[in-house]
N, C-alpha and C positions, 0 to 999 in steps of 0.2 A: 387466597392470601399466602398459603404456604408456597405455591408455585412462584408468586411474585418475589417472595423473600429469597427463595433459592436462586432465582435469576439474578437478583441484586448481589448476592454473595459471589456468584460466578463472575459477574462483571467486575466487581470490586477486586477480586483476586486476579483478574486478567489484566487490569490496568498496570500494576507494578511489573508484571511480566513483559508487557509491551514497552513500558518505560525502559526496562533493562536492555531489551533488544535495541531500542533506539540509541541509548547512551553508549553501549558497547560498540555498536556499528559505527556511530559517529566518531568516537575516539579512535577506533581502528583506522578509519579512512583518513583521519587527520594525521595520525602517526605515520602512515604509509605514504602520505602525500599523493593519493590517487585522486583523479579528477571526478570524484563522486562523493556524495554525502553519506549515504547508507544509514541515515538517522531517522527515517520515517517509515520503515517497514512495519514497526509495531503500531504506529499511528494509523496507517492505512488499513491494517488488519483489523483493529478494533473498530474503526469506522465502518468497515464492511459488515461486521457482525452486529454491532450495537447501535449504529446510527450516528448522525452528525453531532449531536450534543456530546456524547461520550468520546467521539473521535476528536472533537475540538478540545475538550478538557485534557485528554491524553497528550495531544500535540502541545498545548500550552505548558503542561507539567514537564514535558520533555525539554522545552526551552529553559524552564527554571532550573531543572536538575543539571542540564548541560552547562548552564551559566555558572554553576558552582565550580565546575572543572575549568571552564573557559569563559570568563566574564563577557567576552564578545558576543556570546550566544544570547544574552539577555535582550539584545536589540532585535533578534530574529523570532521572538516569541509570537508575534502576530502571524509570521510566516508558517511556523510549525503548527499553529492552531488552525490555520486555514486548510492545511493538508487534511487534517482529520475531518473538518467540516465538509470539505469537498468529497472526500471518500465516502462519507456517510450518505450524502445526498445522491451521489452517483450510484451507490449500492441500492438505495431505495428505488431508483429508477431502473434497476436491473441492468445497469451499464457495466457490470463487472462479472457477468456470467459466461462470457465466451472470450476467446482470444481477440477477435476483431474489436469487440466492445471494450475489452481491457486496454488495447492500444489507444483507442479514442480517449478513454478515461485517463490514461497515463499522460497523454498530450495535454488534456485540460488541466490536470493537477500541475503539470510542469509549467504551463503558461501562467497559472496563478502564482507559482513560485517565482517566476522570472519578473513579473510585474511588481510583486511586493519586495523581493529580496534585492534586486538590482540597484534601486535607488539607495537602499541602506548600505550596501557594499560600496557603491561608488561615492556617495556624498558623505557618509558618516566615517567610513574607514579608508577612503581613497583607493578603493580597488584591491586592498590588501586583505587576504583571507588566510586562514590556517590550513586550508585544504589545497589539493592540487589545482583547484580553479585559479588560485593566485598566479600560478605559473603561466596558465593560458592568458590571463589578463596582462601580465608583464610582457609576454610575447606580442600580443596584439597592440599594446601601447608602443612597443618598439617599432612597429610598422607605421606609426603615425596616427593611430586612432586615439581619440580622447578617452578619458576615464569611463564615462557613462556608456558610450558605444561599445567599448572593449568589454565592459562588464556585462552588458546586455547580451552580446554574442557568446561570451564565455558561459554566462549563466544559462542561456537557452540550451547550449550543447550539453552542459553538465546536468541540468535539470531534466532534460528529455531522457537521457540515458539512465539517470538515477531513478526517476519516477517510473519509467517503463520497467526497469529491473525490479523495483520494489513491488509494483502491481503484480508482476508475474510470480514473484516469490509468495506474495500473499494469496494469490489464486491457487497456487500449488498447495499451500498450507490448508486452505479452506476445503479444497478437494479431498484432502487426506483425512478430514474430520468425519467422524461417524454421524449418521443421521440423528442419533439420540443426543449427541453433544450439540450439534447445530441447532436442534429444536429448542434449546435452552436460551438462545439469544434472540433479541428483538427482530433482527433481519435474517436470522438463520434459515427461516422457511424459504427464502428466495433460492438458496443453494440446495436446500433439502428437496424442494420440488423437482429440480433438475435431476438430482440423483435418483429420485423415485422413478422418473420417466425413463432414465437409462436402465434402471434395474428391471422395470416392467418390460422393456424391449428385450433384454437378455432372457428374461423368464419366458417370454413368448417364443423366442427362438429355440430355447431348450425344450419347450413342450412340443414344438413342431418337429424337432429332431427325434424326440422320444416316440412320437406317433409314427414317424417314418420308419424307425427301427422296428417297431412292433408290427407294422404292416408287412415289412420285408421278411421278418421271421415267420409270420403266419402264412406267407405266400400269397397275400392279397394283392391284386393288381393296383398300381398307383394311378 
């Protein structure tokens, strides 16, 4: 019971941290007008560690908090929620434990974002966004493309780069966590096991090197 309580406290304390990462990243991207969102790193991170339910909750809360600063974000709450849901499911399937799998996961999350966000951007807001994506949409429309095709193309390019970058950042963060800290999360064992295997490999190599040095010092033939 004590362990479950401590895990709950850790998860609850992690949610606002991840929310802050999302909101700050999103506002920064919007202010700089870069063709990225940078507002789902916290959602993907908590989804990786805590599973789809907590990931979905954090994503939805991100949409709500971001909507306070920019009301347009309220329309994207289903999108931000699906990011956390997808990250949690992919993590459970061990699809975020290596770079090749991470790229695949990034593409999957990006495609979900394109399918959900493009109709909202095109049909509700006419292709106008507060990020650098709006510049790409405007350029594509100037070439003769309609609002929806231009939004789909722009959204795919933006989502792919954004989600791939977000997944890599989260992967680096998780890799930097200690085994003791990882073990406190629902899905932490997935990344803990991999660390142990690598540590065991290094330990075996160290033992082999020590034995070789001892044999050399004693003059024993190899």
